[in-house]
N, C-alpha and C positions, 0 to 999 in steps of 0.2 A: 746613679739613682734610678730606681724603677720608673718614676714618673717621667724622667727625661727619655728613657727608652720607649715608654708607651707613647709619648707625644711624637717622637720621631717615627715610630712604626705606623701609627694610625692617623696622623694629621691629614693625610691625603684622603681619608675616608670620612672626614667631617668631624673628627674628635678634636676637642680643644681642652687641654689641661689648664686649670686655674688653681693655684694654691692660695689658701687663705691662712695667714699666720695669726695665731691668737695669743702671741706673746704679750699683748697689751695688758693682760691681767697680771703679768709679772713686772709691769712698768718698764719694759724694754722699749726703746724708741725705734722709729722707722729706720734711723741711721744704723742702729745696732743690727737690724735685720739685713740691711744692704751690705754692711761689713761682713756679716756671716756668709751671705751668698757669694760675695767676692772671694772670701777665703776658701769656701767650698770649691768654687770654680777653679781657683789656682791650684789647690791640692789635688783635685780630681782631673785636671787638665781638660775640662769640658765646660760648656756653657749651659746654664739653666735656660731652657728653651720655651718657657711658659711664664705668664705673669704671676707674681707673688704679691697678693694684696694684704694689707695690714689691717686687722680688725682690733683696733685699740680698745674697744669696749667689750669685746668678746660676745657681741650680740648675736652673731650668726650661730655660733656653737650653742649658745643658750636657747635660741629659737628652735634649733634642730635637736636639742637634747643630746648634744655630743659631749660625752664625758670621758672619752678615751682617745688619745692622740697617738699616732695619726689615725684619722678616719677618712676613708675615701667614699665620696658620694657621687654616683653617676646620675646625671640629669639629662632627660631627652630634650629634643628641640623645642618642645612645648613648655619646658620648665617643670615638668613632672619628675619627681625623684623616682628613679628606676630601681636602684639598689644601693645598699650601704655596706661597705667592707670594713670590718673592725678586727679581723683575725690577723694579728701581727705577732703570733707566737712562733712564727717560722724561724728556722735556724739560720737561713742564709738568704742572700739577695735573690737567688733564682726562685726560691719558694715564694717570696713576697711578689716577685714579678709574675709568676704563674697565677697567683690568686687575684691580683689586680687585673691581669690580662683576661682572665675568665669573665669578670663582670663587664669589662669593656666589650668583649666579643658578644656577650649577651645583649648589651645595650645596642650595639651596632646591628645585630641580627633583628632585634625588635624594631629598630628604625627602618630597616630594609623592608620588613614585612608590612609596616604601616604605610610606607611609600608605595609598595606594590598594591596594597588594598585600595588606595585612592585613585589609581590610574584607570 
């Protein structure tokens, strides 16, 4: 998964990936999500290396006007939304990874500039 790769690559630079599952609107239970993750990990031979939160009421997606899944939102250290990535028409995993990595690099560069500006 692109998000597993991004977490591995940028964790040391302060990035934390958090996934929010909105399957609550389809009345799937938290256990169904846990079972899906376990099945994914077994099939892929890898571990999901970030927390997956369960939004039973879909309130976060509604609050952020997210109507296309998956949507990637980058948030800086102050809680400000930096960028939103909704372009998932890519043909393969490498294109998706490149798109997500571009917004992550942008966020990290902005964070580094902000940190330099306060010294």
